[in-house]
C-alpha positions in Angstrom: 81.2 -2.1 -75.9 78.3 -2.7 -77.8 74.8 -1.1 -77.6 71.7 -3.3 -78.6 68.0 -2.5 -79.7 65.6 -4.3 -78.1 62.3 -4.7 -79.2 59.4 -6.9 -77.9 57.4 -8.8 -80.0 53.9 -10.2 -78.7 54.2 -13.1 -76.6 52.6 -14.7 -73.6 55.6 -14.3 -71.6 56.4 -10.9 -72.9 55.1 -9.0 -69.5 58.6 -10.0 -67.7 60.5 -8.9 -70.2 60.9 -5.3 -68.9 61.9 -6.7 -65.0 64.6 -8.8 -67.2 66.5 -5.8 -68.6 66.2 -3.6 -65.3 67.7 -6.9 -63.8 70.5 -7.7 -66.2 70.9 -4.0 -67.7 70.2 -2.2 -64.4 72.7 1.3 -65.0 73.1 0.1 -68.5 69.4 0.2 -70.3 67.3 3.5 -71.6 63.6 2.8 -72.2 62.4 3.8 -75.6 58.8 4.6 -75.8 57.5 3.8 -72.6 58.9 0.6 -72.5 58.0 0.0 -76.1 61.8 -1.4 -76.3 65.1 -0.4 -75.3 69.2 0.5 -75.5 71.0 -1.5 -73.7 75.0 -1.2 -73.4 76.7 -4.5 -72.8 80.0 -5.9 -73.8 78.4 -8.8 -74.8 77.1 -10.4 -78.5 73.2 -10.4 -79.5 73.1 -14.1 -78.3 74.6 -13.4 -75.0 72.5 -10.3 -75.0 69.5 -12.6 -75.6 70.2 -15.7 -73.3 70.8 -13.2 -70.1 67.6 -11.5 -70.6 65.4 -15.1 -71.6 64.5 -14.4 -75.1 66.6 -17.3 -76.4 64.7 -20.0 -74.5 61.3 -17.4 -74.7 61.1 -17.3 -70.6 61.2 -14.0 -70.4 59.2 -13.5 -73.9 60.1 -12.8 -77.5 61.7 -9.8 -78.7 64.1 -8.6 -81.9 67.6 -7.9 -80.6 69.8 -6.2 -83.0 73.9 -4.9 -82.2 73.6 -1.0 -83.5 76.4 0.3 -85.7 75.7 3.6 -86.1 73.0 5.7 -85.6 71.1 9.1 -87.1 67.8 10.4 -86.8 65.7 12.7 -84.5 64.7 12.2 -80.8 64.6 13.9 -77.5 68.6 14.8 -76.7 68.4 12.8 -73.9 68.7 9.6 -76.1 71.7 11.0 -78.2 73.6 11.6 -74.8 72.7 8.8 -73.0 74.3 7.1 -76.7 77.7 8.8 -76.8 78.1 8.3 -73.3 77.7 4.2 -73.1 79.3 4.2 -76.7 82.6 5.7 -75.5 82.7 4.3 -71.6 81.3 1.0 -72.0 78.5 -1.6 -70.5 77.8 -4.6 -68.7 79.6 -7.0 -68.8 
């Protein structure tokens, strides 16, 4: 199972990205900073995530997608709880 950080980039279709994240990863996404990015838990590769979100072909905008290998920082405790839960239990297929 992997956790991905998705950071939207300016693009004519970027308004569609939030809907794609919600549709493809309904129970496995955590919005960061009011929709300025997301954490997504999935049993996929970074390319798979880009493909299902419509980032690869640009149909749902542009984004940077990173697989998270480790984490540290200062944030709302809910973020850390979400990461811990999904890191240990899995994500969307």
